N, C-alpha and C positions, 0 to 999 in steps of 0.2 A: 564350490562346496558351501552349503549354508553354515553359518556360525552355530556354536552350541546352543541348543534350544530353538534353532530356526530363526528365520527372519522376522522382524517386527513390522507389521503392517497395520493400517488403520483397522482392518477387520479383526486383528488380534489385540488391539490396544483398548484399554478402558479410557474412553474419552470424556467421561462424566467430570464436570468441573474443570475442564481444560480449555485453555485459550489458544486457538490455532489460527495463525495468519497465513493467508495465501497471497503472494505478491509476485511481481515480475514486470518486465517491460510490456508495453502495450502490444496486444496481439499474441501473447504467450499462451493463451488458453486459460487464463485465471477464472473467468466466469464458468467455463465448462467444469473445471475441477471443483469449484465451490458447489455447483449443483450436484456433482457426484458425491461429495462429502455429505451434503444434506440428505441425499438418498440413502447413503450408508447408515447415517445416524437414525433416520426414520425406520429403516429395516431392522435395526437393533433395539427398537422401542426406546430410543433415547430422545432427549429434548435439546434442541439447539436454539441459539439466539444469533441472528445475523447482524453484524456490526459493520456498516459501510463507512469508510474513511476517505475524505472528510465528510462530515455530516452525521446522519444517524440520530440526531436530536433536533429539537426546534432551534436551539441556540446554534448548534453545529451547522444546521442548514442555512441559517442566516450568514454565518461565516463563509460557508461554501458559496453563497450567492455573491458575497463580496469578491471572493477569489475568481469566480467564473464570470461575473457580470460586469466587471469594471475594466476600464482601460488600465492595464497594469504597467504601462511604460514608466509611470511615475513611482511605482512601488519598489522600495528598497528590498533586496533579497532577504535581509534580516527580518523586515516586517512580514514578508511572505511566510518565512519559516515560522515565525511566532504565531501567525494566524492559523497555520496548520496545527501547531501544538495546542493552541487554545481550543480548537475544535476537538482535538483528542482528549484534552483534560475533561471536557464535558461528557464526551462519549464514554470515557473510562468510569467517571463518577455516576453517570445516570443509567448507563446500559450495561457495560461490561462487568463491573464489580457486582452489582445486584444479581446479574444472571449467573455468574460463577458461584455466588453464595447460595443460589438455589440448586446448584448441581448441574446447570445447563452446560453444554459444550458451546463455547462462543466461537463463531467463525468470523474472523476478521478479513474483510475485503480491503486489503492494504492496511498499513499501519506505519510506525516510525521507520521501518525498513525502506518504505518508498521514498521518504524524505532523505534518508541516508544516501540513496542512489541518485535521485534527481538533483538535490541541492549540491551534493558532492561533485556531480558532473558539471554543475554550474560554477564551481569554485568555492562553495561554502565549506568550511572545515567540518569533516565528518565527526570528529570528537565533540565539537560543539553541538551538532545535531543530536547526538546521543545524550549529551549532558542535558540539553533542553528537554529532550524526550523524557528523561528520568524525572525531571522536575514536574513536567506536565501530567504524567500518568502515575507517578509515584511507584508503587510496587506492582502495578498492573502491567507486567511484562509478559509477552507470549510464552507459553510452554513450548511452542514449536512454531517456527516460521518457515514456510515452504516457499522457496524462490523458484519460479518457473523460468526457464531460459529460452530465448529465441533471438536469432540475429535480427537487427532492426529491419533489414530488407524483407525478411520473411514476415515479420510482424506487420509491417505496413501493407504487404500484399494480402494478408489475411483480413485486415480491417478495411481494405479499400481506400486507405488514406496514404499520404506521402508526407515527408517532412515539410513540404511546401504548403500543405493544406491543414496541418495540425494546429496550431494556435499557441502563440506565446509572445507577447510584445516586449520582452526584455532579453536578458542574456541567459535564458534557461531557467531551470528550476522545476519543481514538481508540477506546475501547471501544464507542462508539456504532455502529461499523461491523460488529460481530459479530452474526450472526443467532442464535448459540447461547448468548447471554448471558441473564441472568435477565429475565423479561418484565415486571416491575413497575416498573422504574426509569425508563423514558422518560416517565412521567407528568410529570416535571420538565423534559423536553427538548422544548420547543415546536418547531414546524416552522421557526421563525426560526433556531434553532441550525443546522439542516441547510441552510438557505439560506446561512448564514455559511460552513459547510463547503464548499459549492459555490463560493462566491466565493473562498475561500482556494485551492482547487484551480485556479481560473481565473487567479489571480495568480501561480501558480508559475513560468510561463515567464520572468517578469521578475526573479525572485529566486533561483531554485533552481539 
């Protein structure tokens, strides 16, 4: 039975000036849902700004290049986390806040929620991730974060990858979610790590 006033859906929401993040494990269908949201906003004569994380700005793309293009076996997990946050600080200042001020709907393709899941799965304290995120983006926090769920086995089957071909040269972290990283590193990342990522995503509504 629907609640009083009916269910709230994107079709019935006023998305103008809202910051909506879509996140989840690799293979959960994030890209598909982002495209559907873009289509919905277009159909309602709205305006959206797409914000890809990490990257999305010239400075952020340089940081992304460091994260994607270097041998990360020497990178400390704290250094990695701070690089992600630095990219977000620039994205929030240069893209997200100006777009919201113009009344655009900002569609975030991952955000701090991703680091909460991947870095927590690697052993980085979640409360520190959130605290660093607050410093990096200040008051630019999503109005809504949608976490898509998929078991890692299903996600890998959808993407055609396996933990053995996904890429990450240290003990985990958010770099595991990039398909364009070096393909030899995930030999050290068992399926259990990706199960922990999923569990961390599922716990986000209670802490984020």
